[in-house]
All heavy atoms as TSV, in Angstrom:
chain	resi	resn	atom	element	x	y	z
A	1	MET	N	N	7.795	1.334	1.858
A	1	MET	CA	C	7.149	0.584	2.916
A	1	MET	C	C	7.580	-0.869	2.800
A	1	MET	O	O	7.584	-1.444	1.726
A	1	MET	CB	C	5.630	0.700	2.775
A	1	MET	CG	C	4.879	-0.079	3.793
A	1	MET	SD	S	3.100	0.086	3.664
A	1	MET	CE	C	2.766	-0.941	2.266
A	2	GLU	N	N	7.945	-1.439	3.925
A	2	GLU	CA	C	8.324	-2.851	3.989
A	2	GLU	C	C	7.315	-3.587	4.857
A	2	GLU	O	O	7.132	-3.252	6.028
A	2	GLU	CB	C	9.720	-2.997	4.585
A	2	GLU	CG	C	10.145	-4.428	4.796
A	2	GLU	CD	C	11.454	-4.543	5.564
A	2	GLU	OE1	O	12.146	-3.531	5.737
A	2	GLU	OE2	O	11.760	-5.657	5.991
A	3	VAL	N	N	6.629	-4.571	4.285
A	3	VAL	CA	C	5.656	-5.367	5.045
A	3	VAL	C	C	6.421	-6.449	5.795
A	3	VAL	O	O	7.132	-7.249	5.196
A	3	VAL	CB	C	4.591	-5.994	4.112
A	3	VAL	CG1	C	3.651	-6.871	4.915
A	3	VAL	CG2	C	3.837	-4.916	3.364
A	4	ILE	N	N	6.274	-6.449	7.113
A	4	ILE	CA	C	6.927	-7.443	7.959
A	4	ILE	C	C	6.041	-8.668	8.115
A	4	ILE	O	O	6.504	-9.801	8.086
A	4	ILE	CB	C	7.223	-6.868	9.358
A	4	ILE	CG1	C	8.080	-5.626	9.235
A	4	ILE	CG2	C	7.894	-7.894	10.248
A	4	ILE	CD1	C	8.122	-4.825	10.511
A	5	ALA	N	N	4.725	-8.414	8.294
A	5	ALA	CA	C	3.790	-9.516	8.515
A	5	ALA	C	C	2.384	-9.122	8.105
A	5	ALA	O	O	1.988	-7.968	8.263
A	5	ALA	CB	C	3.791	-9.918	9.989
A	6	ASP	N	N	1.666	-10.073	7.554
A	6	ASP	CA	C	0.232	-9.929	7.307
A	6	ASP	C	C	-0.469	-10.570	8.491
A	6	ASP	O	O	-0.273	-11.748	8.771
A	6	ASP	CB	C	-0.171	-10.632	6.009
A	6	ASP	CG	C	0.295	-9.878	4.779
A	6	ASP	OD1	O	0.018	-8.675	4.689
A	6	ASP	OD2	O	0.950	-10.495	3.912
A	7	LEU	N	N	-1.262	-9.769	9.191
A	7	LEU	CA	C	-1.963	-10.256	10.368
A	7	LEU	C	C	-3.338	-10.798	9.967
A	7	LEU	O	O	-3.893	-10.403	8.947
A	7	LEU	CB	C	-2.087	-9.130	11.388
A	7	LEU	CG	C	-0.755	-8.448	11.756
A	7	LEU	CD1	C	-0.994	-7.236	12.633
A	7	LEU	CD2	C	0.178	-9.430	12.431
A	8	ALA	N	N	-3.877	-11.670	10.778
A	8	ALA	CA	C	-5.159	-12.321	10.474
A	8	ALA	C	C	-6.293	-11.305	10.436
A	8	ALA	O	O	-6.351	-10.384	11.250
A	8	ALA	CB	C	-5.460	-13.385	11.518
A	9	VAL	N	N	-7.194	-11.479	9.461
A	9	VAL	CA	C	-8.347	-10.605	9.280
A	9	VAL	C	C	-9.606	-11.456	9.211
A	9	VAL	O	O	-9.629	-12.491	8.548
A	9	VAL	CB	C	-8.209	-9.790	7.972
A	9	VAL	CG1	C	-9.451	-8.990	7.694
A	9	VAL	CG2	C	-7.005	-8.882	8.030
A	10	ASN	N	N	-10.657	-11.016	9.912
A	10	ASN	CA	C	-11.944	-11.690	9.863
A	10	ASN	C	C	-12.578	-11.409	8.501
A	10	ASN	O	O	-12.810	-10.250	8.150
A	10	ASN	CB	C	-12.844	-11.173	10.993
A	10	ASN	CG	C	-14.195	-11.829	11.022
A	10	ASN	OD1	O	-14.633	-12.456	10.062
A	10	ASN	ND2	N	-14.887	-11.669	12.128
A	11	SER	N	N	-12.862	-12.428	7.737
A	11	SER	CA	C	-13.387	-12.249	6.380
A	11	SER	C	C	-14.767	-11.584	6.347
A	11	SER	O	O	-15.188	-11.084	5.318
A	11	SER	CB	C	-13.439	-13.592	5.654
A	11	SER	OG	O	-14.315	-14.474	6.333
A	12	LYS	N	N	-15.470	-11.570	7.478
A	12	LYS	CA	C	-16.802	-10.969	7.519
A	12	LYS	C	C	-16.782	-9.505	7.955
A	12	LYS	O	O	-17.824	-8.858	7.976
A	12	LYS	CB	C	-17.707	-11.775	8.446
A	12	LYS	CG	C	-17.961	-13.165	7.921
A	12	LYS	CD	C	-18.874	-13.945	8.824
A	12	LYS	CE	C	-19.060	-15.345	8.246
A	12	LYS	NZ	N	-19.956	-16.140	9.036
A	13	SER	N	N	-15.614	-8.975	8.307
A	13	SER	CA	C	-15.538	-7.582	8.753
A	13	SER	C	C	-15.246	-6.663	7.570
A	13	SER	O	O	-14.942	-7.115	6.471
A	13	SER	CB	C	-14.449	-7.420	9.825
A	13	SER	OG	O	-13.174	-7.379	9.237
A	14	LYS	N	N	-15.307	-5.362	7.809
A	14	LYS	CA	C	-14.989	-4.380	6.783
A	14	LYS	C	C	-13.484	-4.205	6.614
A	14	LYS	O	O	-13.029	-3.554	5.693
A	14	LYS	CB	C	-15.636	-3.043	7.117
A	14	LYS	CG	C	-17.146	-3.072	7.008
A	14	LYS	CD	C	-17.722	-1.683	7.211
A	14	LYS	CE	C	-19.221	-1.716	7.134
A	14	LYS	NZ	N	-19.716	-1.624	5.778
A	15	VAL	N	N	-12.700	-4.797	7.507
A	15	VAL	CA	C	-11.245	-4.718	7.423
A	15	VAL	C	C	-10.769	-5.636	6.301
A	15	VAL	O	O	-11.080	-6.824	6.277
A	15	VAL	CB	C	-10.588	-5.106	8.769
A	15	VAL	CG1	C	-9.079	-5.135	8.643
A	15	VAL	CG2	C	-11.025	-4.155	9.863
A	16	LYS	N	N	-10.022	-5.059	5.374
A	16	LYS	CA	C	-9.522	-5.825	4.223
A	16	LYS	C	C	-8.098	-6.324	4.442
A	16	LYS	O	O	-7.735	-7.398	3.980
A	16	LYS	CB	C	-9.565	-4.969	2.952
A	16	LYS	CG	C	-10.949	-4.425	2.640
A	16	LYS	CD	C	-11.962	-5.531	2.519
A	16	LYS	CE	C	-13.353	-4.980	2.282
A	16	LYS	NZ	N	-14.392	-5.904	2.607
A	17	LYS	N	N	-7.255	-5.494	5.123
A	17	LYS	CA	C	-5.870	-5.872	5.400
A	17	LYS	C	C	-5.481	-5.379	6.779
A	17	LYS	O	O	-5.928	-4.327	7.227
A	17	LYS	CB	C	-4.903	-5.218	4.399
A	17	LYS	CG	C	-4.888	-5.786	3.037
A	17	LYS	CD	C	-3.775	-5.102	2.236
A	17	LYS	CE	C	-3.891	-5.413	0.767
A	17	LYS	NZ	N	-2.868	-4.668	0.005
A	18	ASP	N	N	-4.617	-6.137	7.427
A	18	ASP	CA	C	-4.023	-5.747	8.702
A	18	ASP	C	C	-2.567	-6.183	8.612
A	18	ASP	O	O	-2.281	-7.380	8.549
A	18	ASP	CB	C	-4.750	-6.433	9.856
A	18	ASP	CG	C	-4.294	-5.959	11.225
A	18	ASP	OD1	O	-3.490	-5.006	11.293
A	18	ASP	OD2	O	-4.750	-6.539	12.224
A	19	GLN	N	N	-1.652	-5.209	8.553
A	19	GLN	CA	C	-0.248	-5.528	8.328
A	19	GLN	C	C	0.653	-4.815	9.325
A	19	GLN	O	O	0.342	-3.726	9.788
A	19	GLN	CB	C	0.181	-5.095	6.917
A	19	GLN	CG	C	-0.591	-5.777	5.814
A	19	GLN	CD	C	-0.257	-5.204	4.453
A	19	GLN	OE1	O	-0.295	-3.999	4.256
A	19	GLN	NE2	N	0.078	-6.089	3.525
A	20	MET	N	N	1.792	-5.444	9.620
A	20	MET	CA	C	2.847	-4.815	10.390
A	20	MET	C	C	3.880	-4.356	9.366
A	20	MET	O	O	4.327	-5.160	8.534
A	20	MET	CB	C	3.467	-5.812	11.366
A	20	MET	CG	C	4.481	-5.185	12.298
A	20	MET	SD	S	5.266	-6.384	13.406
A	20	MET	CE	C	3.863	-7.048	14.265
A	21	VAL	N	N	4.250	-3.057	9.408
A	21	VAL	CA	C	5.120	-2.485	8.379
A	21	VAL	C	C	6.187	-1.576	8.986
A	21	VAL	O	O	6.058	-1.092	10.101
A	21	VAL	CB	C	4.310	-1.665	7.347
A	21	VAL	CG1	C	3.265	-2.513	6.664
A	21	VAL	CG2	C	3.676	-0.445	7.970
A	22	TYR	N	N	7.235	-1.367	8.202
A	22	TYR	CA	C	8.200	-0.300	8.446
A	22	TYR	C	C	8.005	0.711	7.341
A	22	TYR	O	O	7.848	0.341	6.166
A	22	TYR	CB	C	9.640	-0.813	8.370
A	22	TYR	CG	C	10.115	-1.542	9.597
A	22	TYR	CD1	C	10.435	-2.888	9.540
A	22	TYR	CD2	C	10.277	-0.880	10.805
A	22	TYR	CE1	C	10.885	-3.567	10.653
A	22	TYR	CE2	C	10.711	-1.556	11.931
A	22	TYR	CZ	C	11.022	-2.894	11.848
A	22	TYR	OH	O	11.459	-3.557	12.958
A	23	LEU	N	N	8.022	1.997	7.678
A	23	LEU	CA	C	7.937	3.055	6.683
A	23	LEU	C	C	9.328	3.631	6.460
A	23	LEU	O	O	10.137	3.694	7.376
A	23	LEU	CB	C	6.989	4.162	7.137
A	23	LEU	CG	C	5.530	3.757	7.342
A	23	LEU	CD1	C	4.714	4.970	7.786
A	23	LEU	CD2	C	4.933	3.157	6.085
A	24	GLY	N	N	9.606	4.057	5.227
A	24	GLY	CA	C	10.885	4.666	4.884
A	24	GLY	C	C	11.796	3.704	4.159
A	24	GLY	O	O	11.480	2.534	3.969
A	25	LYS	N	N	12.943	4.261	3.730
A	25	LYS	CA	C	13.932	3.460	3.005
A	25	LYS	C	C	15.039	3.020	3.951
A	25	LYS	O	O	15.355	3.707	4.917
A	25	LYS	CB	C	14.535	4.276	1.863
A	25	LYS	CG	C	13.578	4.547	0.749
A	25	LYS	CD	C	14.302	5.193	-0.407
A	25	LYS	CE	C	13.345	5.338	-1.580
A	25	LYS	NZ	N	14.042	5.774	-2.775
A	26	ASP	N	N	15.653	1.874	3.616
A	26	ASP	CA	C	16.751	1.348	4.424
A	26	ASP	C	C	17.833	2.397	4.626
A	26	ASP	O	O	18.176	3.138	3.712
A	26	ASP	CB	C	17.366	0.105	3.765
A	26	ASP	CG	C	16.466	-1.113	3.872
A	26	ASP	OD1	O	15.683	-1.164	4.822
A	26	ASP	OD2	O	16.553	-1.987	3.004
A	27	GLY	N	N	18.335	2.449	5.844
A	27	GLY	CA	C	19.458	3.325	6.134
A	27	GLY	C	C	19.089	4.751	6.449
A	27	GLY	O	O	19.318	5.231	7.548
A	28	VAL	N	N	18.494	5.463	5.514
A	28	VAL	CA	C	18.300	6.900	5.668
A	28	VAL	C	C	17.028	7.255	6.418
A	28	VAL	O	O	17.070	7.936	7.445
A	28	VAL	CB	C	18.300	7.592	4.279
A	28	VAL	CG1	C	18.120	9.077	4.424
A	28	VAL	CG2	C	19.573	7.269	3.528
A	29	THR	N	N	15.876	6.820	5.935
A	29	THR	CA	C	14.603	7.271	6.504
A	29	THR	C	C	13.757	6.153	7.105
A	29	THR	O	O	12.652	6.404	7.539
A	29	THR	CB	C	13.763	7.981	5.428
A	29	THR	OG1	O	13.533	7.076	4.350
A	29	THR	CG2	C	14.458	9.226	4.912
A	30	LYS	N	N	14.264	4.938	7.117
A	30	LYS	CA	C	13.483	3.817	7.642
A	30	LYS	C	C	13.252	3.980	9.144
A	30	LYS	O	O	14.185	4.246	9.905
A	30	LYS	CB	C	14.188	2.494	7.373
A	30	LYS	CG	C	13.374	1.291	7.764
A	30	LYS	CD	C	14.077	0.024	7.334
A	30	LYS	CE	C	13.315	-1.198	7.752
A	30	LYS	NZ	N	14.025	-2.418	7.345
A	31	MET	N	N	12.019	3.839	9.553
A	31	MET	CA	C	11.662	3.970	10.967
A	31	MET	C	C	12.255	2.815	11.769
A	31	MET	O	O	12.426	1.717	11.258
A	31	MET	CB	C	10.147	3.996	11.118
A	31	MET	CG	C	9.514	5.200	10.454
A	31	MET	SD	S	7.735	5.277	10.700
A	31	MET	CE	C	7.684	5.771	12.418
A	32	LYS	N	N	12.546	3.090	13.036
A	32	LYS	CA	C	13.150	2.078	13.907
A	32	LYS	C	C	12.114	1.116	14.472
A	32	LYS	O	O	12.425	-0.016	14.824
A	32	LYS	CB	C	13.891	2.744	15.052
A	32	LYS	CG	C	15.102	3.510	14.600
A	32	LYS	CD	C	15.803	4.145	15.761
A	32	LYS	CE	C	16.989	4.948	15.254
A	32	LYS	NZ	N	17.695	5.623	16.328
A	33	HIS	N	N	10.861	1.588	14.584
A	33	HIS	CA	C	9.804	0.777	15.186
A	33	HIS	C	C	8.724	0.489	14.148
A	33	HIS	O	O	8.370	1.360	13.360
A	33	HIS	CB	C	9.196	1.500	16.386
A	33	HIS	CG	C	10.209	1.825	17.428
A	33	HIS	ND1	N	10.753	0.878	18.264
A	33	HIS	CD2	C	10.809	2.989	17.755
A	33	HIS	CE1	C	11.626	1.441	19.070
A	33	HIS	NE2	N	11.683	2.731	18.779
A	34	PRO	N	N	8.159	-0.713	14.163
A	34	PRO	CA	C	7.113	-1.044	13.203
A	34	PRO	C	C	5.800	-0.322	13.504
A	34	PRO	O	O	5.546	0.086	14.642
A	34	PRO	CB	C	6.943	-2.558	13.351
A	34	PRO	CG	C	7.387	-2.835	14.741
A	34	PRO	CD	C	8.456	-1.827	15.052
A	35	LEU	N	N	5.002	-0.166	12.482
A	35	LEU	CA	C	3.666	0.408	12.598
A	35	LEU	C	C	2.659	-0.605	12.090
A	35	LEU	O	O	3.014	-1.597	11.454
A	35	LEU	CB	C	3.565	1.698	11.785
A	35	LEU	CG	C	4.429	2.856	12.253
A	35	LEU	CD1	C	4.361	3.996	11.253
A	35	LEU	CD2	C	4.001	3.325	13.628
A	36	ARG	N	N	1.419	-0.313	12.335
A	36	ARG	CA	C	0.329	-1.177	11.882
A	36	ARG	C	C	-0.434	-0.439	10.797
A	36	ARG	O	O	-0.826	0.716	10.971
A	36	ARG	CB	C	-0.583	-1.468	13.057
A	36	ARG	CG	C	-1.597	-2.517	12.801
A	36	ARG	CD	C	-2.251	-2.838	14.107
A	36	ARG	NE	N	-3.248	-3.874	13.964
A	36	ARG	CZ	C	-4.068	-4.222	14.919
A	36	ARG	NH1	N	-3.999	-3.625	16.094
A	36	ARG	NH2	N	-4.955	-5.167	14.721
A	37	LEU	N	N	-0.614	-1.091	9.660
A	37	LEU	CA	C	-1.329	-0.522	8.525
A	37	LEU	C	C	-2.610	-1.328	8.337
A	37	LEU	O	O	-2.558	-2.522	8.051
A	37	LEU	CB	C	-0.468	-0.591	7.264
A	37	LEU	CG	C	-1.070	0.059	6.051
A	37	LEU	CD1	C	-0.500	1.465	5.907
A	37	LEU	CD2	C	-0.740	-0.729	4.816
A	38	ILE	N	N	-3.743	-0.666	8.542
A	38	ILE	CA	C	-5.048	-1.322	8.431
A	38	ILE	C	C	-5.798	-0.699	7.261
A	38	ILE	O	O	-5.926	0.517	7.185
A	38	ILE	CB	C	-5.867	-1.143	9.722
A	38	ILE	CG1	C	-5.121	-1.774	10.902
A	38	ILE	CG2	C	-7.266	-1.737	9.567
A	38	ILE	CD1	C	-5.704	-1.431	12.257
A	39	THR	N	N	-6.255	-1.518	6.346
A	39	THR	CA	C	-7.072	-1.053	5.233
A	39	THR	C	C	-8.497	-1.510	5.488
A	39	THR	O	O	-8.754	-2.693	5.685
A	39	THR	CB	C	-6.570	-1.618	3.890
A	39	THR	OG1	O	-5.189	-1.278	3.740
A	39	THR	CG2	C	-7.359	-1.051	2.727
A	40	THR	N	N	-9.432	-0.548	5.510
A	40	THR	CA	C	-10.824	-0.819	5.833
A	40	THR	C	C	-11.721	0.009	4.925
A	40	THR	O	O	-11.244	0.567	3.946
A	40	THR	CB	C	-11.093	-0.534	7.334
A	40	THR	OG1	O	-12.398	-0.940	7.668
A	40	THR	CG2	C	-10.872	0.908	7.692
A	41	GLU	N	N	-13.012	0.092	5.235
A	41	GLU	CA	C	-13.972	0.880	4.452
A	41	GLU	C	C	-14.689	1.865	5.362
A	41	GLU	O	O	-14.956	1.561	6.522
A	41	GLU	CB	C	-15.027	-0.023	3.821
A	41	GLU	CG	C	-14.506	-0.981	2.793
A	41	GLU	CD	C	-15.617	-1.868	2.246
A	41	GLU	OE1	O	-16.739	-1.877	2.801
A	41	GLU	OE2	O	-15.346	-2.575	1.276
A	42	ASP	N	N	-15.034	3.040	4.795
A	42	ASP	CA	C	-15.846	3.988	5.560
A	42	ASP	C	C	-17.318	3.611	5.419
A	42	ASP	O	O	-17.652	2.570	4.850
A	42	ASP	CB	C	-15.567	5.432	5.135
A	42	ASP	CG	C	-16.013	5.759	3.716
A	42	ASP	OD1	O	-16.731	4.953	3.089
A	42	ASP	OD2	O	-15.642	6.849	3.232
A	43	THR	N	N	-18.215	4.450	5.918
A	43	THR	CA	C	-19.646	4.125	5.905
A	43	THR	C	C	-20.229	4.101	4.506
A	43	THR	O	O	-21.299	3.533	4.300
A	43	THR	CB	C	-20.433	5.127	6.772
A	43	THR	OG1	O	-20.143	6.455	6.325
A	43	THR	CG2	C	-20.076	4.994	8.234
A	44	GLN	N	N	-19.544	4.709	3.527
A	44	GLN	CA	C	-20.000	4.684	2.130
A	44	GLN	C	C	-19.285	3.607	1.311
A	44	GLN	O	O	-19.447	3.538	0.100
A	44	GLN	CB	C	-19.791	6.048	1.459
A	44	GLN	CG	C	-20.829	7.098	1.818
A	44	GLN	CD	C	-20.597	7.675	3.195
A	44	GLN	OE1	O	-19.473	7.946	3.577
A	44	GLN	NE2	N	-21.662	7.868	3.951
A	45	GLY	N	N	-18.457	2.794	1.961
A	45	GLY	CA	C	-17.746	1.730	1.263
A	45	GLY	C	C	-16.456	2.174	0.600
A	45	GLY	O	O	-15.846	1.403	-0.142
A	46	GLN	N	N	-16.012	3.403	0.872
A	46	GLN	CA	C	-14.772	3.915	0.303
A	46	GLN	C	C	-13.587	3.423	1.148
A	46	GLN	O	O	-13.682	3.316	2.368
A	46	GLN	CB	C	-14.778	5.448	0.273
A	46	GLN	CG	C	-15.862	6.034	-0.604
A	46	GLN	CD	C	-15.700	5.611	-2.055
A	46	GLN	OE1	O	-14.622	5.716	-2.624
A	46	GLN	NE2	N	-16.767	5.101	-2.632
A	47	PRO	N	N	-12.453	3.150	0.502
A	47	PRO	CA	C	-11.296	2.659	1.258
A	47	PRO	C	C	-10.723	3.711	2.203
A	47	PRO	O	O	-10.685	4.894	1.881
A	47	PRO	CB	C	-10.284	2.290	0.179
A	47	PRO	CG	C	-10.739	2.971	-1.056
A	47	PRO	CD	C	-12.199	3.237	-0.926
A	48	VAL	N	N	-10.296	3.246	3.367
A	48	VAL	CA	C	-9.644	4.081	4.373
A	48	VAL	C	C	-8.409	3.318	4.844
A	48	VAL	O	O	-8.495	2.133	5.163
A	48	VAL	CB	C	-10.573	4.348	5.581
A	48	VAL	CG1	C	-9.837	5.088	6.679
A	48	VAL	CG2	C	-11.810	5.104	5.150
A	49	VAL	N	N	-7.273	4.007	4.881
A	49	VAL	CA	C	-6.038	3.401	5.370
A	49	VAL	C	C	-5.688	4.049	6.700
A	49	VAL	O	O	-5.589	5.271	6.798
A	49	VAL	CB	C	-4.889	3.580	4.357
A	49	VAL	CG1	C	-3.601	2.991	4.902
A	49	VAL	CG2	C	-5.253	2.937	3.025
A	50	ILE	N	N	-5.505	3.227	7.711
A	50	ILE	CA	C	-5.175	3.692	9.060
A	50	ILE	C	C	-3.749	3.241	9.373
A	50	ILE	O	O	-3.422	2.061	9.217
A	50	ILE	CB	C	-6.142	3.088	10.098
A	50	ILE	CG1	C	-7.578	3.459	9.772
A	50	ILE	CG2	C	-5.754	3.523	11.505
A	50	ILE	CD1	C	-8.613	2.642	10.514
A	51	VAL	N	N	-2.921	4.185	9.801
A	51	VAL	CA	C	-1.569	3.863	10.254
A	51	VAL	C	C	-1.514	4.186	11.736
A	51	VAL	O	O	-1.823	5.296	12.150
A	51	VAL	CB	C	-0.504	4.679	9.486
A	51	VAL	CG1	C	0.890	4.350	9.994
A	51	VAL	CG2	C	-0.604	4.416	7.991
A	52	THR	N	N	-1.143	3.199	12.542
A	52	THR	CA	C	-1.145	3.370	13.989
A	52	THR	C	C	-0.003	2.573	14.617
A	52	THR	O	O	0.545	1.663	13.983
A	52	THR	CB	C	-2.502	2.911	14.585
A	52	THR	OG1	O	-2.492	3.131	15.993
A	52	THR	CG2	C	-2.796	1.464	14.283
A	53	ASN	N	N	0.320	2.917	15.835
A	53	ASN	CA	C	1.293	2.116	16.588
A	53	ASN	C	C	0.592	1.250	17.632
A	53	ASN	O	O	1.222	0.666	18.489
A	53	ASN	CB	C	2.350	3.017	17.240
A	53	ASN	CG	C	1.757	3.965	18.261
A	53	ASN	OD1	O	0.546	4.092	18.390
A	53	ASN	ND2	N	2.628	4.654	18.986
A	54	ASP	N	N	-0.725	1.163	17.548
A	54	ASP	CA	C	-1.526	0.367	18.487
A	54	ASP	C	C	-1.617	-1.082	17.992
A	54	ASP	O	O	-2.275	-1.363	17.002
A	54	ASP	CB	C	-2.930	0.957	18.624
A	54	ASP	CG	C	-3.744	0.295	19.716
A	54	ASP	OD1	O	-3.518	-0.897	20.007
A	54	ASP	OD2	O	-4.609	0.973	20.287
A	55	PHE	N	N	-0.931	-1.966	18.695
A	55	PHE	CA	C	-0.980	-3.388	18.370
A	55	PHE	C	C	-1.831	-4.158	19.381
A	55	PHE	O	O	-1.926	-5.375	19.316
A	55	PHE	CB	C	0.437	-3.983	18.324
A	55	PHE	CG	C	1.224	-3.545	17.122
A	55	PHE	CD1	C	2.046	-2.435	17.185
A	55	PHE	CD2	C	1.136	-4.234	15.929
A	55	PHE	CE1	C	2.774	-2.020	16.084
A	55	PHE	CE2	C	1.857	-3.833	14.817
A	55	PHE	CZ	C	2.676	-2.729	14.895
A	56	GLU	N	N	-2.442	-3.435	20.318
A	56	GLU	CA	C	-3.243	-4.058	21.371
A	56	GLU	C	C	-4.689	-4.310	20.929
A	56	GLU	O	O	-5.230	-5.387	21.150
A	56	GLU	CB	C	-3.236	-3.185	22.628
A	56	GLU	CG	C	-1.855	-2.952	23.214
A	56	GLU	CD	C	-1.238	-4.212	23.796
A	56	GLU	OE1	O	-1.971	-4.984	24.429
A	56	GLU	OE2	O	-0.032	-4.409	23.596
A	57	LEU	N	N	-5.320	-3.284	20.344
A	57	LEU	CA	C	-6.718	-3.416	19.923
A	57	LEU	C	C	-6.827	-4.253	18.657
A	57	LEU	O	O	-5.900	-4.310	17.848
A	57	LEU	CB	C	-7.331	-2.037	19.661
A	57	LEU	CG	C	-7.515	-1.124	20.871
A	57	LEU	CD1	C	-8.049	0.226	20.424
A	57	LEU	CD2	C	-8.453	-1.743	21.878
A	58	LYS	N	N	-7.978	-4.876	18.470
A	58	LYS	CA	C	-8.240	-5.630	17.245
A	58	LYS	C	C	-8.422	-4.651	16.085
A	58	LYS	O	O	-8.855	-3.508	16.278
A	58	LYS	CB	C	-9.518	-6.462	17.387
A	58	LYS	CG	C	-9.402	-7.563	18.401
A	58	LYS	CD	C	-10.702	-8.323	18.492
A	58	LYS	CE	C	-10.621	-9.411	19.539
A	58	LYS	NZ	N	-11.864	-10.164	19.638
A	59	ALA	N	N	-8.114	-5.097	14.876
A	59	ALA	CA	C	-8.267	-4.247	13.692
A	59	ALA	C	C	-9.703	-3.774	13.544
A	59	ALA	O	O	-9.950	-2.627	13.159
A	59	ALA	CB	C	-7.829	-5.014	12.444
A	60	GLU	N	N	-10.667	-4.624	13.876
A	60	GLU	CA	C	-12.078	-4.254	13.769
A	60	GLU	C	C	-12.418	-3.117	14.732
A	60	GLU	O	O	-13.186	-2.221	14.396
A	60	GLU	CB	C	-12.990	-5.462	14.036
A	60	GLU	CG	C	-12.956	-6.506	12.951
A	60	GLU	CD	C	-11.764	-7.459	13.040
A	60	GLU	OE1	O	-10.996	-7.408	14.041
A	60	GLU	OE2	O	-11.562	-8.232	12.100
A	61	GLU	N	N	-11.839	-3.153	15.938
A	61	GLU	CA	C	-12.080	-2.101	16.918
A	61	GLU	C	C	-11.510	-0.764	16.435
A	61	GLU	O	O	-12.175	0.273	16.514
A	61	GLU	CB	C	-11.455	-2.457	18.265
A	61	GLU	CG	C	-12.144	-3.615	18.962
A	61	GLU	CD	C	-11.411	-4.038	20.224
A	61	GLU	OE1	O	-10.219	-4.413	20.126
A	61	GLU	OE2	O	-12.037	-3.986	21.289
A	62	LEU	N	N	-10.291	-0.782	15.929
A	62	LEU	CA	C	-9.678	0.440	15.412
A	62	LEU	C	C	-10.456	0.972	14.216
A	62	LEU	O	O	-10.667	2.175	14.088
A	62	LEU	CB	C	-8.218	0.181	15.029
A	62	LEU	CG	C	-7.286	-0.026	16.209
A	62	LEU	CD1	C	-5.962	-0.606	15.746
A	62	LEU	CD2	C	-7.074	1.272	16.955
A	63	SER	N	N	-10.910	0.078	13.370
A	63	SER	CA	C	-11.699	0.471	12.207
A	63	SER	C	C	-12.976	1.183	12.643
A	63	SER	O	O	-13.342	2.227	12.082
A	63	SER	CB	C	-12.036	-0.771	11.380
A	63	SER	OG	O	-12.866	-0.453	10.303
A	64	GLU	N	N	-13.657	0.652	13.641
A	64	GLU	CA	C	-14.891	1.266	14.148
A	64	GLU	C	C	-14.628	2.632	14.774
A	64	GLU	O	O	-15.403	3.563	14.592
A	64	GLU	CB	C	-15.582	0.349	15.160
A	64	GLU	CG	C	-16.296	-0.820	14.531
A	64	GLU	CD	C	-17.400	-0.402	13.590
A	64	GLU	OE1	O	-18.190	0.503	13.912
A	64	GLU	OE2	O	-17.464	-0.979	12.490
A	65	ILE	N	N	-13.534	2.751	15.508
A	65	ILE	CA	C	-13.183	4.037	16.124
A	65	ILE	C	C	-13.032	5.105	15.047
A	65	ILE	O	O	-13.591	6.195	15.151
A	65	ILE	CB	C	-11.895	3.911	16.958
A	65	ILE	CG1	C	-12.161	3.081	18.215
A	65	ILE	CG2	C	-11.336	5.292	17.311
A	65	ILE	CD1	C	-10.905	2.668	18.963
A	66	TYR	N	N	-12.290	4.812	13.998
A	66	TYR	CA	C	-12.071	5.791	12.932
A	66	TYR	C	C	-13.328	6.007	12.095
A	66	TYR	O	O	-13.587	7.112	11.636
A	66	TYR	CB	C	-10.891	5.377	12.059
A	66	TYR	CG	C	-9.574	5.714	12.696
A	66	TYR	CD1	C	-8.962	4.837	13.587
A	66	TYR	CD2	C	-8.957	6.926	12.445
A	66	TYR	CE1	C	-7.766	5.149	14.198
A	66	TYR	CE2	C	-7.751	7.254	13.044
A	66	TYR	CZ	C	-7.162	6.360	13.916
A	66	TYR	OH	O	-5.975	6.689	14.515
A	67	ARG	N	N	-14.109	4.973	11.884
A	67	ARG	CA	C	-15.331	5.087	11.091
A	67	ARG	C	C	-16.340	6.005	11.770
A	67	ARG	O	O	-17.098	6.720	11.112
A	67	ARG	CB	C	-15.956	3.709	10.859
A	67	ARG	CG	C	-17.109	3.709	9.879
A	67	ARG	CD	C	-17.658	2.327	9.572
A	67	ARG	NE	N	-16.650	1.496	8.929
A	67	ARG	CZ	C	-16.048	0.448	9.507
A	67	ARG	NH1	N	-16.347	0.091	10.722
A	67	ARG	NH2	N	-15.147	-0.240	8.848
A	68	ASN	N	N	-16.363	6.012	13.088
A	68	ASN	CA	C	-17.340	6.794	13.839
A	68	ASN	C	C	-16.860	8.189	14.204
A	68	ASN	O	O	-17.581	8.928	14.865
A	68	ASN	CB	C	-17.765	6.027	15.098
A	68	ASN	CG	C	-18.553	4.785	14.744
A	68	ASN	OD1	O	-19.415	4.826	13.874
A	68	ASN	ND2	N	-18.250	3.691	15.385
A	69	ARG	N	N	-15.649	8.553	13.791
A	69	ARG	CA	C	-15.158	9.911	14.052
A	69	ARG	C	C	-15.843	10.892	13.131
A	69	ARG	O	O	-16.198	10.578	12.003
A	69	ARG	CB	C	-13.652	10.003	13.803
A	69	ARG	CG	C	-12.857	9.429	14.905
A	69	ARG	CD	C	-11.413	9.709	14.695
A	69	ARG	NE	N	-10.686	9.323	15.897
A	69	ARG	CZ	C	-9.389	9.477	16.042
A	69	ARG	NH1	N	-8.687	10.013	15.082
A	69	ARG	NH2	N	-8.820	9.118	17.137
A	70	ARG	N	N	-16.000	12.111	13.599
A	70	ARG	CA	C	-16.617	13.161	12.779
A	70	ARG	C	C	-15.727	14.342	12.720
A	70	ARG	O	O	-14.994	14.689	13.486
A	70	ARG	CB	C	-17.971	13.555	13.339
A	70	ARG	CG	C	-18.926	12.406	13.207
A	70	ARG	CD	C	-20.255	12.793	13.724
A	70	ARG	NE	N	-21.085	11.614	13.614
A	70	ARG	CZ	C	-22.357	11.670	13.407
A	70	ARG	NH1	N	-22.961	12.811	13.292
A	70	ARG	NH2	N	-23.058	10.574	13.327
């Protein structure tokens, strides 16, 4: 994984990291398009890592969507 950018995170939210990344190794398996890697917490405070191609919604919104899934 190659981190391209660390995106701004609200220090009061459950989101710990919001990053733009490439997955894979150079040349052979590296993806052509960047993804978003969000590290957050579930309702019990356990870490959850979300990988998405959605750069439109805020990290907090995506975190809530996944936190409320059953």
